[in-house]
RODO-2510 file (C-alpha; in nm, 4 decimals, decimal comma):
residues 78
     n   res          X          Y          Z
     1     m     8,8998    10,5721     8,3634
     2     t     9,0956    10,8425     8,5447
     3     t     9,4537    10,8830     8,4211
     4     l     9,6777    11,0487     8,6786
     5     i    10,0185    11,0287     8,5089
     6     t    10,1087    10,9804     8,1427
     7     v    10,4623    10,9526     8,0124
     8     g    10,5359    10,9101     7,6444
     9     n    10,8369    10,8726     7,4231
    10     s    10,9176    10,7286     7,0807
    11     e    10,8466    10,3801     7,2143
    12     g    10,4907    10,4638     7,3218
    13     k    10,3003    10,5834     7,6259
    14     r    10,2819    10,4545     7,9796
    15     r    10,0270    10,5751     8,2292
    16     c     9,8947    10,5459     8,5801
    17     d     9,5188    10,5003     8,5838
    18     a     9,2421    10,3048     8,7553
    19     r     9,4073     9,9749     8,6604
    20     c     9,6820    10,0776     8,9023
    21     h     9,5133    10,2737     9,1826
    22     d     9,2216    10,0270     9,2017
    23     a     9,4440     9,7191     9,1641
    24     k     9,4009     9,4175     9,3895
    25     s     9,7156     9,2309     9,2805
    26     i    10,0613     9,2975     9,4227
    27     d    10,2361     9,3362     9,0856
    28     c    10,2765     9,6866     8,9430
    29     d    10,4522     9,7811     8,6206
    30     c    10,2897    10,1233     8,6037
    31     v    10,4735    10,4498     8,5374
    32     c    10,4110    10,5555     8,9001
    33     g    10,6549    10,2889     9,0167
    34     g    10,4028    10,1559     9,2670
    35     m    10,3389    10,4905     9,4399
    36     n     9,9642    10,4684     9,3644
    37     h     9,9222    10,0926     9,3345
    38     g     9,6077     9,9732     9,5111
    39     k     9,5705    10,3012     9,7041
    40     g     9,2309    10,4025     9,5619
    41     e     9,1638    10,7079     9,3493
    42     a     9,1544    10,9713     9,6272
    43     a     9,4879    10,8684     9,7801
    44     a     9,6443    10,8284     9,4348
    45     r     9,5387    11,1841     9,3446
    46     e     9,7012    11,3154     9,6650
    47     n    10,0204    11,1150     9,5972
    48     t    10,0336    11,2436     9,2404
    49     q     9,9790    11,6035     9,3517
    50     r    10,2652    11,5834     9,6030
    51     f    10,4877    11,4179     9,3416
    52     a    10,4093    11,6888     9,0834
    53     e    10,4699    11,9686     9,3359
    54     k    10,8114    11,8193     9,4151
    55     i    10,9006    11,7984     9,0464
    56     l    10,8024    12,1646     8,9976
    57     s    10,9944    12,2703     9,3082
    58     d    11,3048    12,0786     9,1977
    59     y    11,2790    12,2319     8,8498
    60     k    11,2605    12,5850     8,9938
    61     a    11,5537    12,5177     9,2272
    62     k    11,7611    12,3911     8,9347
    63     t    11,6664    12,6525     8,6732
    64     g    11,5342    12,9497     8,8722
    65     e    11,2247    12,9424     8,6508
    66     d    10,8670    12,8325     8,7006
    67     a    10,7576    12,5384     8,4877
    68     i    10,4681    12,5871     8,2489
    69     i    10,1496    12,4124     8,3604
    70     i     9,8897    12,3303     8,0979
    71     p     9,5195    12,3775     8,1862
    72     q     9,4580    12,0026     8,2169
    73     q     9,7235    11,9881     8,4927
    74     a     9,6138    12,3033     8,6756
    75     a     9,3532    12,1189     8,8825
    76     l     9,6332    11,9294     9,0581
    77     f     9,7604    12,2568     9,2038
    78     a     9,4306    12,4201     9,3038
***
């Protein structure tokens, strides 16, 4: 199962995966907020890439620094 977004805190982890992007129902309680819901894996990957690029751009604009990207994330920016 492809996981596109994972967010964790002291209360646990939430993620966006095939249960979301391959969903047939209209309800979404995923961490993506519905951005990838029912879109299929290819479109969800594109949405997630654009979302991540915006986050990195906003971070650089705010701090003047590049964010650190771990190897597992690097494929999103290739």
